N, C-alpha and C positions, 0 to 999 in steps of 0.2 A: 466556527472553528475551521481552520484551514488545514485540509488533509493533503494537499498537493505538496510533494517534495519532503515529506516527513521520513519516508522509508528508504529513500535513496534510489528508488526505481519506480517508474510510473505504474507498472503492473502490481508491485507490492503496495503502492499507495492505494490502488483500486481495492486490493484485498483488505486493506486497513479501514475501509469504509463501514465495516461491521466492528463495533467497539465491544470489548468485554465478551468475547465469544464463549468463555467458560461460565460466566456468572449470569448476568441478565443482558443478553445481546441487544445492542442498539444499532439498528440499521440506518445509516445516514442517507442511504439511497432508497427511500420509501416509495418514490414515484418517479416517472420518467423525467419530470422537471428537475428533480434533485440530481439526476445523472447529467443532464444538460449543464447545470451550474457547475458540477464537479469538473467536467471536461473543460469548461471555459476557464477554470482556475489554472489549468496546466498549460504552461507556456508553449511547450513543444507540440501541443495538439490543436487541431482546428477549434476555434472558439464559438462557432455558430452552428452546432449540430442540433438536430431534433431527434427525439427518441419516441418511437411508437411502441406499442405494447410488445411486439415481437423483438425489436432490437433491445429494448429494456431487459427483457428476459434473457436474451443472449449475453448482455453485459453482466447480469447477475450470475449466470452460469460460468462465465469466464472468471469472474471475481472468486467464486467458490473453488474453481479448479486451480487457480493460481495459489490461493491460500492453502489448499490441501497439498499441492506439490511443494510449496515452500516449507510447510510443516514437515512433510516427508523428508525433505533435505535437512532441516534443522535436527530432526530426530534420527537421521541416518537410516531411514527406511527406504525400501524400493518405492519408486513412484507409483501412485495409484493409476492403473490403466485407463479408467474412465476419464480421469482428469487430464491425463496425457492426450487422449483423443479430443477432448474439448479444446485445449490450448493449441494443439497442432492444427486442427481444422480451422480454428479462428485465425491463426497466423497465416493460413493459406489464402485468406480473403483479400479484397482490394486494399491498397495502401493509400494514405493521404498523398496529395501532390505537394511538393516543396518547390517554391519558386524564389529565385534571387532577384532582388530589385534594389533601387537606390535606398530604400528604407530598411533593407535587410531581408531576412527570410520571411516568407509568407507560406503558411501551411493551410491547405484547404482539403476538404473531404467530408464525407457523410459519416454517420455513426458506425456502420460496418467497417469503414476504413480505419477509424479510430480504434475500434476493438482489435482489428488485425495488427495495428501498430503496437498496441498494449501487449497483445499476446507475444509478439516478436521480442519486445523488451523483457518480458517475463522469461521466455525461453533462453534468451542470452544470459541472464543472471543465473537461472537455474542450471544451465549447462556449464557454467564457468566453475571449474574445480577450485579456483583460488578465491572465489567470492565467499565472503564470510557472512552467512545469514544467521541472525539471532532473533529470538523472541524477546520482547521488551521485559526488563527485569522488574517492572513495577507490578505488584500483585493486582490482578484485575484487568491489566492491559494485555491483549493477546496479539498486538501488532508485530509482524515480522519485518525486520529491516536489514538493510545491507550495511554492515559495519566496515567503514573505510578508515576508521581512526588508526593512529599509529599504534601498533601492537594489538590491534583488535580489542581495545579496552572499553569501548562504549558499552554502557549498560542499559540505556533506555532508548526507545524509539525516537524520542525528541526531548530536548531540554525544556522547551517552553511548557509542555504539558506534563509529561511523566517525570522528567528529571527534577523539576521544581517541586512537584508533589512529594517525591521521595525525600528530597533534601529538607523540605519544610517539616515533614513528619519526623525525621531524625532529629532536627533541631528542637522540636516540641518535646520529644522523648528525653533528650539530654537536659532540657530546661526542667521538666518534671522530676527527673532523677536528682538534679542538683537541689531543687526545692525540697524534696523528700529527705535528702541527706542532711540538709541544714536544720530541718524541723524535727 
């Protein structure tokens, strides 16, 4: 499953690596190697980072802080002070190096730099009063995404996963109703 770019913001995508937070949460980042693979999937991030136990725990703390702050924003609540402290402290860390060459942009840096960059993108979207954040409309999915659709009409975090599931379930329900009405 590809989680990069589903939520419209890299920090929100990081927060989305825990699936179904209300029901039976599934943590996609169960080990440092999972985090390394996730970072490698994100084009704007350095692709060769290594995660030790401490940086892995920092990434998980950032992920939870971003999710809490995004949910606060969606629900119109004041931001959680502890989560604000985590995201602000992480954003104050080192940043990746960006270099321009004949082959285009090259981004390099270690995992603390990646986390700093992710925190910065999270802060930018959370601070934007015009950014429309929503929680996925599919029951069971708790991913928060940035809705950039015309009229902010998007209902699901992504069409490939959640949108197709909802549409298929609606189709099956209509089919059953039609079969019941005929019989």
